[in-house]
BALUMTOR-713578 format. One record per residue (C-alpha): residue in three letters; x, z, y. Coordinates in steps of 0.05 Angstrom, whole numbers, padded with zeros to 5 digits, always signed. Each point is the difference from the previous one (the first is absolute). Layout:
AlaXZY
...
END
This chain:
Met-00474-00378-00218
Glu+00039+00034-00056
Thr-00030+00057-00039
Val+00031+00047-00051
Lys-00028+00041-00057
Asn-00028+00069+00013
Glu+00052+00055-00007
Tyr-00035+00026-00062
Asp-00002-00067-00037
Ala+00046+00008-00061
Glu+00001-00074-00018
Gly+00054-00053+00010
Glu+00057+00011+00049
Ala-00031+00065+00024
Gly-00002+00026-00071
Gln+00074-00017-00011
Arg+00028+00035+00062
Gly-00057+00043+00026
Ala-00054-00026+00047
Tyr+00022+00047+00056
Thr+00070-00031+00000
Val-00029-00070+00002
Val-00046+00016+00059
Arg+00056+00033+00038
Glu+00047-00059-00010
Arg-00051-00051+00022
Arg-00019+00043+00060
Ala+00073+00004+00021
Ala+00007-00075-00006
Asn-00059-00011+00047
Leu+00015+00055+00052
Lys+00049-00042+00040
Ser-00051-00055+00007
Gly-00048+00049+00034
Glu-00048+00007-00058
Ile-00020+00055-00048
Leu-00035+00008-00066
Gln-00067+00034+00009
Arg-00044+00019-00058
Ser-00069-00030+00000
Pro-00053+00052-00019
Lys-00043-00054-00032
Lys+00049-00037-00044
Gly+00055+00051-00012
Arg+00048-00051+00029
Cys+00049+00001+00059
Arg-00002-00046+00060
Leu+00049-00013+00057
His-00014+00035+00067
Thr+00033+00029+00063
Ile-00021+00063+00039
Gly-00006-00012+00075
Ile+00013+00056+00051
Gly-00027+00003+00071
Leu+00034+00049+00047
Leu-00037+00031+00059
Gly+00056+00021+00046
Phe+00075-00012+00001
Gly+00029+00062+00033
Thr+00049+00047-00033
Val-00040+00008-00065
Gly-00023-00073-00003
Arg+00072-00025+00007
Gly+00021+00049-00054
Val-00054-00025-00047
Tyr+00021-00072+00011
Arg+00073+00017-00012
Val-00014+00038-00065
Leu-00044-00056-00027
Ala+00053-00052+00018
Asn+00061+00038-00024
Asn-00030+00022-00066
Arg-00045-00060-00013
Glu+00026-00017-00070
Thr+00003+00072-00024
Ile-00071+00013+00024
Ala-00025-00064-00032
Ser+00033+00017-00066
Arg-00030+00069-00002
Leu-00068-00023+00022
Gly-00002-00066-00036
Ala-00019-00032+00067
Pro+00037-00024+00061
Leu-00026+00027+00066
Glu+00000-00045+00061
Val-00014+00020+00072
Lys-00048-00054+00024
Lys-00016+00023+00071
Val+00020+00055+00049
Leu-00045+00021+00057
Val+00038+00016+00065
Arg-00017+00004+00073
Asp+00055-00047+00024
Val+00016-00057-00047
Gly+00061-00022+00041
Met+00034+00068+00003
Asp+00070+00004-00031
Arg-00004+00054-00054
Gly+00071-00006-00026
Ile-00020-00025-00069
Asp-00003-00070-00030
Val-00070-00020-00023
Pro-00029-00067-00021
Pro-00030-00042+00056
Gly-00074+00014+00012
Leu+00001+00067-00034
Phe-00021+00038+00063
Thr-00069-00005+00029
Ala-00038+00034+00056
Asp-00067-00017-00033
Pro-00027+00055-00047
Ser-00043-00051-00036
Ala+00062-00038-00021
Val+00015+00060-00045
Leu-00069+00026-00016
Glu-00032-00067-00015
Asp+00058-00032-00037
Glu-00020-00008-00074
Ala+00074+00000-00019
Val+00006+00072+00025
Asn-00019+00047-00057
Ile+00025+00066+00030
Val-00004+00021+00073
Val+00053+00049+00022
Glu-00018+00040+00063
Val+00062+00028+00035
Met-00022-00008+00072
Gly-00023+00072+00010
Gly-00055+00030+00043
Ile-00074+00001-00015
Glu-00026-00064+00032
Pro+00006-00057-00013
Ala+00034+00022-00065
Arg-00066+00027-00027
Gln-00037-00064+00016
Tyr+00053-00042-00034
Val+00001+00043-00063
Leu-00076-00003-00006
Ala+00003-00076+00010
Ala+00052-00005-00056
Phe-00046+00038-00047
Ala-00058-00045+00021
Lys+00041-00059-00025
Gly+00015+00036-00065
Lys+00073+00012+00016
Ser+00038+00062-00021
Val+00031+00042+00056
Val+00064+00040+00006
Thr+00007+00044+00062
Ala+00050+00049+00029
Asn-00050+00024+00051
Lys-00010+00076-00006
Asp-00046+00001+00062
Leu-00046-00051-00031
Leu-00003+00037-00067
Ala-00009+00069+00030
Leu-00057-00022+00046
His-00034-00057-00038
Gly+00021+00009-00072
Arg-00071+00006-00027
Glu-00022-00065+00033
Leu+00061-00038-00024
Phe-00007+00024-00072
Asp-00074-00017+00000
Lys+00015-00071+00023
Ala+00055-00008-00051
Leu-00047+00023-00055
Asp-00054-00049+00023
Ser+00050-00057-00001
Arg+00031+00022-00066
Ala+00067-00002+00036
Asp+00059+00049+00003
Leu+00020+00045+00057
Tyr+00070+00029-00005
Phe+00031+00046+00053
Glu+00063+00032-00028
Ala+00040-00009+00064
Ser-00051+00038+00041
Val+00031+00066-00020
Ala+00074+00020-00008
Gly+00031-00069+00006
Gly+00039-00018-00063
Ile-00024+00060-00041
Pro-00053-00025-00050
Ile-00044+00062+00008
Ile-00067-00037+00002
Lys+00013-00033-00067
Ile+00023+00066-00029
Leu-00063+00037+00021
Lys-00048-00057-00017
Glu+00031-00020-00067
Ala+00057+00042-00028
Phe-00035+00067+00013
Thr-00070-00023-00019
Gly+00000+00050-00058
Asn+00013+00058+00047
Arg-00043+00044+00043
Ile+00042-00001+00063
Glu+00003+00070+00031
Gln+00044-00012+00060
Val+00035-00056+00039
Thr+00051+00022+00053
Gly+00043-00049+00036
Ile+00051-00013+00054
Ile-00032-00066+00018
Asn+00024-00015+00070
Gly+00073-00019+00008
Thr+00002+00008+00075
Thr-00019+00074+00000
Asn+00044+00014-00059
Tyr+00059-00031+00037
Ile-00015+00042+00062
Leu-00006+00065-00039
Ser+00063-00016-00040
Gln+00039-00010+00065
Met-00026+00065+00028
Ser+00018+00036-00064
Asp+00068-00031-00012
Tyr+00026-00003+00072
Gly-00041+00051+00038
Val-00027-00049+00051
Asp-00069+00009+00031
Phe-00061-00042-00014
His+00006-00046+00060
Thr+00073-00016-00013
Ala-00013-00015-00073
Leu-00060-00044+00020
Gln+00042-00040+00049
Glu+00053-00012-00053
Ala-00054-00023-00049
Gln-00026-00049+00052
Ala+00070-00026+00015
Lys+00011-00014-00075
Gly-00067-00034-00008
Phe-00030+00056-00043
Ala-00052+00017+00053
Glu-00045-00043+00043
Ala+00003+00000+00076
Asp-00066+00039-00004
Pro+00013+00048-00058
Thr-00067+00035+00003
Asn-00026-00027-00066
Asp+00060+00027-00037
Val+00018+00066+00035
Glu-00072+00023+00007
Gly-00012-00011-00075
Phe-00052-00056+00003
Asp+00042-00048-00042
Ala+00009+00051-00055
Ala-00074+00019+00005
Arg-00021-00071-00017
Lys+00047-00002-00059
Ile-00021+00066-00029
Ala-00073-00021+00006
Ile+00015-00060-00043
Leu+00039+00041-00051
Ala-00053+00054-00004
Ser-00055-00051-00010
Ile+00037-00028-00061
Ala+00024+00067-00027
Phe-00068+00034+00002
Asn-00046-00060-00012
Ser-00037+00016+00064
Arg-00003-00036+00066
Ile+00043+00035+00053
Thr+00000-00028+00070
Leu+00045+00013+00059
Asp-00052+00046+00031
Asp+00005+00045-00061
Val+00074+00014+00012
Tyr+00024+00060+00041
Val+00059-00024+00042
Glu+00057+00034+00038
Gly+00064-00033+00024
Ile+00071+00024+00008
Ala+00008+00002+00076
Lys-00004+00077+00002
Val+00056+00011-00051
Lys+00061+00029+00036
Pro+00072+00008-00023
Glu-00011+00076-00004
Asp-00058-00011-00050
Ile+00047-00040-00044
Arg+00053+00055+00005
Tyr-00049+00056-00017
Ala-00029-00041-00057
Arg+00070-00006-00029
Glu+00008+00076+00004
Phe-00063+00007-00042
Gly+00025-00052-00050
Tyr-00041-00060+00024
Val+00006-00068+00034
Ile-00054-00031+00044
Lys-00032-00066-00020
Leu-00062-00038+00022
Leu-00042-00002-00062
Gly-00062-00037-00021
Ile-00036+00047-00049
Ala-00060-00016-00044
Arg-00023+00054-00049
Glu-00061+00007-00043
Thr-00030+00069-00007
Ala-00063+00026-00033
Ala-00033+00001+00069
Gly+00019-00071+00019
Val+00057-00043+00024
Glu+00052+00021+00053
Val+00031-00057+00040
Arg+00048+00016+00056
Val+00062-00022+00038
His+00044+00050+00037
Pro+00071+00028+00005
Ala+00014+00048-00057
Leu+00055+00047-00024
Val+00024-00026-00067
Pro+00044+00044-00045
Cys+00072-00024+00000
Gly-00002-00006-00075
His-00060-00047-00002
Pro+00015-00074-00012
Leu-00035-00020+00065
Ala+00049+00044+00040
Ala+00057-00048-00017
Val-00036-00062+00026
Ser+00034-00017+00066
Asp+00010-00055+00050
Val-00053-00056-00003
Phe-00013+00008-00074
Asn-00069+00015-00028
Ala-00020+00039-00062
Val-00066+00016-00035
Phe-00008+00061-00044
Val-00057-00004-00051
Arg-00026+00054-00047
Gly-00046-00021-00056
Asp-00030+00042-00056
Ala+00034-00041-00054
Val+00064-00027+00032
Gly+00017+00064+00038
Glu+00043-00006+00063
Thr+00031-00067+00019
Met+00032-00028+00063
Phe+00010-00072+00024
Tyr+00053-00014+00052
Gly+00023-00060+00040
Arg-00001-00038+00065
Gly-00067+00007+00033
Ala+00006-00058+00049
Gly+00044-00059+00019
Glu-00004-00075-00011
Leu+00023-00006-00072
Pro-00024+00066-00031
Thr-00071-00014+00027
Ala+00006-00073-00021
Ser+00019+00023-00070
Ala-00067+00037-00006
Val-00039-00060+00029
Val+00033-00049-00048
Gly-00015+00047-00059
Asp-00073-00004+00020
Ile+00003-00075+00007
Val+00028-00006-00071
Ala-00055+00046-00026
Ala-00054-00041+00034
Ala+00032-00065-00025
Arg+00004+00026-00071
Asn-00075+00014+00002
Ile-00013-00071+00024
Val+00044-00028-00055
Asn-00038+00039-00053
Asn-00068-00009+00033
Val-00012+00075+00003
Arg-00008+00014+00074
Gly-00034+00063+00025
Leu+00027+00046-00054
Thr+00025+00055+00047
Gly-00053+00013+00052
Cys-00020+00060+00041
Thr+00008+00066-00038
Cys-00043+00042+00048
Phe-00057+00012-00048
Glu-00010+00073+00020
Ala-00022+00034+00064
Lys+00039+00065+00005
Pro-00007+00046+00060
Val+00058+00006+00049
Arg+00017+00071+00019
Pro+00005+00018+00074
Met+00069+00021+00023
Thr-00026+00070+00014
Ala-00013+00010-00074
Val+00070-00019-00022
Glu+00045+00055-00026
Thr+00075-00001+00008
Arg+00057+00040+00030
Tyr+00021-00003+00073
Tyr+00063+00004+00042
Leu-00011+00027+00071
Arg+00048+00006+00059
Leu-00021+00046+00056
Arg+00033+00020+00066
Val-00017+00073+00015
Leu+00021+00055+00047
Asp+00055+00042-00030
Lys-00029+00070+00006
Ala-00029+00056-00042
Gly-00068-00011-00032
Val+00001-00076+00001
Leu+00010-00008-00075
Ala-00057+00049-00014
Gly-00048-00041+00043
Ile+00022-00065-00034
Ala-00008+00031-00069
Gly-00069+00024+00020
Ala-00022-00070+00019
Phe+00023-00026-00067
Gly-00032+00057-00038
Asn-00066-00008+00035
Asn-00005-00070-00028
Asp+00027+00012-00071
Val+00067-00034+00014
Ser+00057+00031-00039
Leu+00073-00011+00021
Ala+00053-00018-00051
Ala+00062-00002+00044
Val+00019+00014+00073
Ile+00061-00017+00043
Gln+00010+00028+00070
Lys+00049-00030+00050
Thr+00008+00038+00065
Thr+00021-00035+00064
Gly-00005+00049+00057
Ala-00070+00022+00018
Val-00032-00051-00046
Ala+00006-00002-00075
Glu-00013-00059-00047
Leu-00041+00022-00059
Val-00001-00046-00061
Met-00042+00014-00061
Val-00026-00031-00064
Thr-00068+00021-00028
His-00025+00007-00070
Arg-00054-00049-00022
Val-00060+00002+00046
Arg-00060-00042+00022
Glu+00011-00043+00061
Ala-00061+00030+00034
Asn+00029+00070-00006
Leu+00067-00022+00027
Arg-00033-00034+00060
Ala-00040+00063+00015
Ala+00064+00042-00003
Val+00036-00047+00047
Ala-00058+00002+00049
Glu+00005+00076+00000
Leu+00076-00003+00009
Glu-00007-00045+00060
Arg-00043+00053+00034
Leu+00052+00054-00007
Pro+00037+00015+00066
Ala+00066+00008-00037
Val-00003-00070-00032
Glu+00029-00050+00049
Thr-00016-00060-00044
Val-00013-00022-00071
Ala+00054-00053+00003
Asn-00013-00035-00066
Ile-00040+00004-00065
Ile+00023-00041-00060
Arg-00030+00001-00070
Val+00043+00019-00060
Glu-00008-00043-00063
Asp+00030+00034-00060
END
């Protein structure tokens, strides 16, 4: 097997043209034969090798990963210095036509054919769900294989266990595609912003809800009409609960908060509200006040602890997040050194998500090539308290239906005053005997606002407190 001089050897041919050039040329000559040059840590030499990939799942994301690896094989190999080859793909039905040409024998219904295969160096989990995905990932670590996953549920619920097993096995665990699809936000927080103390991460991290709210805002349709359109276009599942109730975004913000604040945040730590109560009139009133409504995942560190929440919010029309529409995602990050930054792109879909998965595969493969696995492990080395929602301070939008008669406003003002809630703006729309009263508060603790609302609901003149939405300035 051919070897070449170390890149830093200045003798002979390497000394004439530069060792790096020599190595690159010889690597390129060997790539098409399915081999790479890998440096040996003992001899300072390079040996020929191939990185084997095992896919667990071949649905939308799995097919996208296979396509990206196939279509960009030579480019990836040149950048990495190693060709990547999919050795096995775990599927439920081996005989099913998936509309894509693959080599004979690539599909298997036997997990051990992937997990036990010594030619598989990296296991890529894109099957989703908790079990058996968790078992398969743990089995891969037990065999010393690195793992790439797009599974936000798995990370949000079992992240500590997976990172511990990866550490024990001196293997890598990468999970870029678990949050915001093709936006490389995990790498940014873990690596690019390592020198920062992250103060806040706020994101539009669910494309389905952003599409629904965009349709409501742009075309004045109601929630159910916008949801049906999202389902018809494939942007929403037949059962949209996970998206519209905020649970998908909650898992993602738990992952981002854990990385940003170096402290383990679980799904149970996240306060969650969905968008089902948002009405077209809320969107119209928000616009009158100079806001748009978005479902936000918010993680903020304060002196008293970490806030982690998901809920609809009024966002100022001039804020960068206000312009993020349709199925796009965006993550806004504020660090003490970098200041304010925002990262924007497609948060889902076959190829955007596959792009993130393949990026992780290349990172894991590069570590194998250089024999430096396990460099980027779990960053949750602190244990910061998570603040209860009642302790959070923000501004609030409220929409009330009240009787249109004398003395009503005084009673409402009294309920707010009794609980130290100060009003910043009020709009009144009269429709016969009933008036719609819309107001925005100054900054106030959630506990005070809830107490004021409870008092309002006891007033005979208040027909209903139709909606409460937080304001994020």
